[in-house]
C-alpha positions in Angstrom: 59.0 114.4 90.0 55.3 115.0 90.0 54.9 114.8 94.0 51.1 116.0 93.6 50.2 112.7 91.3 52.2 110.3 94.0 50.6 111.7 96.4 47.2 111.3 95.0 48.1 107.6 94.4 49.3 107.1 97.9 45.8 108.3 99.1 44.1 106.2 96.5 46.3 102.7 97.6 45.5 103.4 101.0 42.0 103.6 100.8 41.7 100.4 99.1 40.4 97.4 100.5 42.6 94.3 101.3 41.3 92.3 98.3 41.8 95.3 96.0 45.6 95.7 97.2 46.0 91.9 96.4 44.3 92.7 92.9 46.4 95.5 92.3 49.6 93.7 93.3 48.9 90.7 91.0 48.5 93.3 88.2 51.4 94.9 88.8 53.5 91.8 89.1 52.1 90.4 85.7 53.4 93.6 83.8 55.5 92.1 81.3 58.4 95.0 81.7 59.1 96.0 85.3 61.7 98.6 86.4 62.7 98.1 90.2 65.6 100.0 91.8 68.2 97.8 92.9 67.4 94.8 90.7 69.4 94.7 87.0 70.8 98.4 88.0 67.3 99.7 88.2 66.9 99.1 84.2 64.0 97.8 82.4 63.6 93.9 83.0 61.4 91.1 81.9 58.8 90.7 85.0 59.8 88.7 87.7 63.2 87.8 86.5 66.7 89.4 86.4 66.8 89.4 82.5 67.4 93.0 81.4 65.4 94.1 78.1 68.7 95.7 76.7 69.8 92.1 76.7 67.2 90.7 74.2 67.3 93.6 72.2 71.0 93.1 71.6 70.8 89.5 71.0 67.7 90.6 68.4 70.2 92.9 67.0 73.1 90.4 66.4 70.8 88.2 64.8 68.7 85.6 67.2 65.4 85.1 66.4 62.8 84.5 68.8 63.4 80.5 68.7 66.7 80.9 69.6 65.6 83.3 72.5 63.2 81.1 74.0 65.7 78.4 73.8 68.2 80.2 75.6 65.7 81.8 78.1 62.9 79.0 78.9 61.1 81.0 81.1 60.1 83.8 78.9 57.1 83.8 76.6 56.4 85.0 73.3 54.6 88.0 75.1 57.9 88.7 77.2 59.8 89.1 73.4 57.3 91.0 71.9 57.2 93.5 75.0 61.1 93.9 75.0 
């Protein structure tokens, strides 16, 4: 772990204005792939869902196309599938 980098990031985040913190949170939550300890076993997942990336990859490997995945996972977008 790069503790110097983490310490630098903490300092930067602590120096943000409230508006900048809100903007940062919005940007982070809009990332298509997220990793959160304790959610989906810490595996990469589609943003703000509990759909692991590996699930979508496995379905694609089994022959599922984009239309089928979007039908089965209506909350996903084309960009989500591209990111996965």
